[in-house]
C-alpha positions as CSV (number, residue, x, y, z in Angstrom):
1,M,29.2,-8.6,1.9
2,R,29.8,-10.5,5.2
3,W,26.6,-11.9,6.7
4,R,27.0,-15.6,7.6
5,G,27.0,-16.1,11.3
6,G,25.0,-12.9,11.9
7,R,22.4,-12.7,14.6
8,R,19.0,-14.1,13.6
9,G,15.9,-12.6,15.2
10,G,13.4,-15.1,13.8
11,G,9.8,-14.1,13.6
12,I,9.7,-14.5,9.8
13,E,6.4,-16.0,8.5
14,D,7.3,-18.5,5.8
15,R,4.4,-19.1,3.4
16,R,6.6,-20.6,0.7
17,G,5.2,-23.8,-0.8
18,M,1.6,-22.9,0.1
19,G,0.8,-21.9,-3.5
20,A,-1.1,-19.0,-4.8
21,G,-3.9,-20.5,-7.0
22,V,-2.4,-18.8,-10.0
23,A,-1.2,-20.6,-13.2
24,G,2.6,-20.7,-13.7
25,G,4.1,-18.2,-16.1
26,G,7.4,-16.7,-17.2
27,I,9.7,-14.6,-15.2
28,G,9.1,-11.8,-17.7
29,V,5.7,-11.3,-16.1
30,A,7.5,-10.2,-12.9
31,V,9.5,-7.7,-14.8
32,L,6.3,-6.3,-16.4
33,G,4.7,-6.1,-12.9
34,I,7.8,-4.4,-11.4
35,I,7.9,-1.8,-14.2
36,G,4.1,-1.1,-13.8
37,Y,4.4,-0.8,-10.0
38,L,7.7,1.0,-9.7
39,V,7.5,3.4,-12.7
40,F,3.9,4.1,-13.4
41,G,2.6,4.2,-9.9
42,I,-0.1,1.6,-10.5
43,D,-2.0,0.7,-7.3
44,P,-0.7,-2.7,-6.0
45,Q,-4.2,-4.2,-6.1
46,I,-4.6,-3.2,-9.8
47,T,-1.2,-4.6,-10.6
48,T,-2.1,-7.8,-8.9
49,Q,-5.3,-8.1,-11.0
50,V,-3.4,-7.6,-14.2
51,A,-0.6,-10.0,-13.3
52,G,-3.2,-12.6,-12.3
53,Q,-4.7,-12.5,-15.8
54,L,-1.3,-12.8,-17.4
55,G,-0.1,-15.6,-15.1
56,G,2.2,-15.8,-12.1
57,V,5.9,-16.3,-11.8
58,G,7.9,-19.4,-11.2
59,Q,8.3,-20.7,-7.6
60,A,11.2,-19.5,-5.5
61,E,13.4,-21.6,-3.3
62,R,11.6,-23.8,-0.9
63,G,12.5,-24.7,2.7
64,E,11.8,-23.7,6.2
65,V,13.5,-20.5,7.5
66,G,16.0,-21.8,9.9
67,T,17.2,-25.0,8.2
68,P,20.8,-25.1,7.0
69,E,19.7,-25.8,3.5
70,D,17.6,-22.6,3.3
71,E,20.4,-20.1,2.7
72,A,18.0,-17.6,1.1
73,G,15.7,-17.6,4.2
74,Q,18.7,-17.3,6.5
75,F,19.9,-14.3,4.5
76,V,16.6,-12.5,4.9
77,D,16.5,-13.3,8.6
78,V,20.1,-12.1,9.3
79,I,19.8,-9.0,7.2
80,G,16.4,-8.1,8.4
81,T,17.5,-8.5,12.0
82,N,20.5,-6.4,11.4
83,V,18.5,-3.6,9.8
84,N,16.1,-3.7,12.7
85,D,19.0,-3.6,15.2
86,V,20.3,-0.4,13.5
87,W,17.0,1.3,13.6
88,A,16.4,0.3,17.2
89,A,19.7,2.1,18.0
90,Q,18.5,5.1,16.0
91,M,14.9,5.4,17.1
92,Q,13.7,5.3,20.7
93,G,10.8,2.8,21.0
94,Y,11.4,1.3,17.5
95,Q,9.2,-1.7,16.8
96,A,10.3,-4.1,14.0
97,P,7.9,-4.8,11.1
98,G,6.5,-8.2,10.3
99,F,8.1,-10.2,7.5
100,V,6.5,-12.7,5.1
101,L,8.2,-14.9,2.6
102,Y,5.9,-16.3,-0.1
103,E,5.7,-17.7,-3.6
104,Q,3.6,-16.4,-6.4
105,G,1.0,-14.6,-4.3
106,T,-0.3,-14.1,-0.8
107,S,-3.0,-12.3,1.2
108,T,-2.3,-9.2,3.3
109,D,-4.2,-7.5,6.1
110,G,-5.2,-4.3,4.5
111,C,-3.3,-4.1,1.2
112,G,-5.3,-6.5,-0.9
113,Y,-3.8,-9.6,-2.6
114,G,0.0,-9.3,-3.0
115,Q,1.7,-11.0,-5.9
116,A,5.4,-11.6,-6.8
117,A,4.8,-9.6,-10.0
118,M,4.5,-6.5,-7.8
119,G,8.1,-6.9,-6.6
120,P,8.9,-6.6,-2.8
121,F,6.5,-4.3,-1.0
122,Y,5.6,-3.0,2.4
123,C,2.0,-2.9,3.6
124,P,1.5,0.0,6.1
125,A,-1.9,-1.4,7.2
126,D,-0.4,-4.5,8.8
127,R,3.2,-3.1,9.1
128,T,4.6,-6.0,7.2
129,V,7.2,-6.5,4.5
130,Y,6.3,-9.1,1.8
131,L,9.0,-10.7,-0.3
132,D,9.0,-13.4,-3.0
133,L,12.6,-14.6,-3.2
134,G,12.2,-15.0,-7.0
135,F,12.8,-11.3,-7.1
136,W,16.5,-12.0,-6.5
137,R,16.6,-13.8,-9.8
138,V,14.8,-11.0,-11.6
139,M,17.3,-8.5,-10.2
140,S,20.3,-10.6,-11.3
141,E,19.1,-12.0,-14.6
142,Q,16.8,-9.3,-15.9
143,L,18.0,-6.1,-14.3
144,G,21.8,-6.9,-14.1
145,A,21.9,-6.2,-10.3
146,G,23.2,-9.3,-8.5
147,G,25.2,-9.7,-5.3
148,D,24.4,-10.0,-1.6
149,F,24.4,-6.3,-0.9
150,A,22.0,-5.6,-3.8
151,K,19.6,-8.0,-2.2
152,A,20.2,-6.5,1.3
153,Y,19.5,-3.0,-0.2
154,V,16.0,-4.1,-1.2
155,I,15.3,-5.4,2.3
156,A,16.6,-2.3,3.9
157,H,14.6,-0.1,1.5
158,E,11.3,-1.8,2.4
159,I,12.1,-1.6,6.1
160,G,12.8,2.1,5.4
161,H,9.1,2.4,4.4
162,H,8.3,0.9,7.8
163,V,10.4,3.6,9.5
164,Q,8.4,6.2,7.5
165,T,5.2,4.7,8.9
166,L,6.5,5.1,12.4
167,T,7.7,8.7,11.9
168,G,4.4,9.7,10.2
169,A,6.1,10.6,6.9
170,S,4.0,8.2,5.0
171,D,0.7,9.6,6.3
172,Q,2.0,13.2,5.6
173,V,2.7,12.2,2.0
174,R,-0.8,10.7,1.5
175,Q,-2.3,13.9,2.9
176,A,-0.2,16.1,0.6
177,Q,-1.1,13.9,-2.4
178,S,-4.8,14.3,-1.6
179,R,-4.3,18.1,-1.8
180,A,-2.1,18.0,-5.0
181,R,-3.3,20.0,-7.9
182,S,-1.9,17.6,-10.5
183,E,-0.8,14.0,-10.9
184,G,2.8,15.3,-11.4
185,E,2.7,17.1,-8.1
186,A,1.4,14.0,-6.3
187,N,4.1,11.9,-7.9
188,R,6.8,14.2,-6.6
189,Y,5.7,13.4,-3.1
190,S,5.9,9.7,-3.9
191,V,9.4,10.2,-5.4
192,A,10.6,11.9,-2.2
193,L,9.2,9.1,-0.1
194,E,11.0,6.4,-2.2
195,L,14.3,8.3,-2.2
196,Q,14.1,8.7,1.5
197,A,13.7,4.9,1.8
198,D,16.9,4.6,-0.4
199,C,18.7,7.0,1.9
200,Y,17.6,5.0,4.9
201,A,19.0,1.9,3.3
202,G,22.3,3.8,3.1
203,V,22.1,4.8,6.7
204,W,21.6,1.1,7.6
205,A,24.6,0.1,5.5
206,A,26.8,2.6,7.2
207,N,25.9,1.3,10.7
208,A,25.5,-2.4,10.0
209,A,28.8,-3.4,11.5
210,A,28.2,-1.4,14.7
211,V,25.4,-3.7,15.9
212,S,24.9,-7.4,16.6
213,G,28.6,-8.0,17.2
214,G,29.7,-6.8,13.8
215,E,29.0,-10.1,12.0
216,V,27.2,-8.2,9.2
217,A,29.4,-5.7,7.3
218,L,30.1,-4.4,3.8
219,E,33.2,-5.6,2.1
220,A,35.1,-4.3,-1.0
221,G,32.7,-3.9,-3.8
222,S,29.5,-4.2,-1.7
223,L,28.4,-0.6,-2.0
224,E,28.9,-0.8,-5.8
225,E,26.5,-3.7,-5.9
226,G,23.9,-1.5,-4.2
227,M,24.6,1.4,-6.5
228,T,24.1,-0.9,-9.5
229,A,20.7,-2.1,-8.0
230,A,19.6,1.5,-7.3
231,S,20.5,2.5,-10.9
232,A,18.7,-0.6,-12.4
233,I,15.4,0.3,-10.8
234,G,15.3,4.0,-11.6
235,D,12.1,5.1,-13.3
236,D,14.0,6.4,-16.3
237,R,15.9,3.1,-16.7
238,L,12.9,0.8,-16.3
239,S,10.8,2.8,-18.7
240,G,13.6,2.9,-21.3
241,G,13.1,6.6,-21.6
242,R,9.5,6.2,-22.6
243,A,7.9,7.7,-19.5
244,S,7.8,11.4,-18.8
245,P,9.4,12.7,-15.6
246,E,5.9,13.8,-14.4
247,S,4.9,10.1,-14.2
248,F,8.0,9.1,-12.2
249,T,7.0,7.7,-8.7
250,H,10.4,6.4,-7.4
251,G,13.0,8.6,-8.9
252,T,15.6,8.4,-11.6
253,S,18.6,6.1,-11.5
254,A,20.8,9.1,-10.7
255,Q,18.6,10.2,-7.8
256,R,18.3,6.7,-6.3
257,M,22.1,6.3,-6.4
258,E,22.6,9.8,-5.0
259,W,20.4,9.3,-2.0
260,L,21.7,5.8,-1.2
261,R,25.2,7.2,-1.2
262,R,24.1,10.2,0.9
263,G,22.7,7.9,3.6
264,Y,25.8,5.8,3.5
265,D,28.2,8.7,3.7
266,S,26.4,10.4,6.5
267,G,25.1,7.4,8.5
268,D,22.5,9.8,9.8
269,P,18.8,9.6,9.2
270,A,18.7,13.4,9.5
271,A,20.6,13.6,6.2
272,C,17.6,12.0,4.5
273,D,15.3,15.0,4.1
274,T,14.3,14.3,0.5
275,F,11.2,16.5,0.9
276,A,13.3,19.6,1.3
277,A,14.3,19.2,-2.4
278,L,10.6,19.1,-3.6
């Protein structure tokens, strides 16, 4: 994936190096947290409490966003800016989310205490994406999903949740879940929301080169990296077949790949009506 030299919007709050007050642990804790959060639908605050008892994860790369040495921070800035530029072209009055880089754990305004063991997450209360860059290592070493586009897909997915906040889809899902007659029914709404965010990531990828002067663009093999990442974080894959479909909250590997591809092939947010398939 081509991204170096892409436009940087800045505005990323860098909390790396500030510490989290949690004892160091193994990277495997992050995998446990991701499985708990992505597959079983555990509330982020509960996941944080459990992860805090087990121990945190190792520290991610250090550095100020903006220095030549901080390539990871530059990547987040360039990709996040490009995703926001795409959505600004798609949605009238689009307002970009906040973005926080942190290590181990950090506070949020409205979503409790966020920790790296939860994986990347979006907090609708403060309209901010939170990311511990150690997740890239988890993806590559533990989930077998490396590469620049795999990382960019995660950023675009989380910003997709911000788009859902702006469109009202997130609120509609919460209301529908409150009326659901079973946990399985409530989870189906969660799956639809997550698959739509995957589709929105595909929409971004299809339009990435059309904004910001074309400095950000997919190259040969880029989409395959994203498909591998989507497959790696499917509910069925992460649970090893141990979880029932009724407990799925993010969708199967096949579903996540399908909707990422659908968004990419269409390049149109209107093609991302995952709720029609409920």
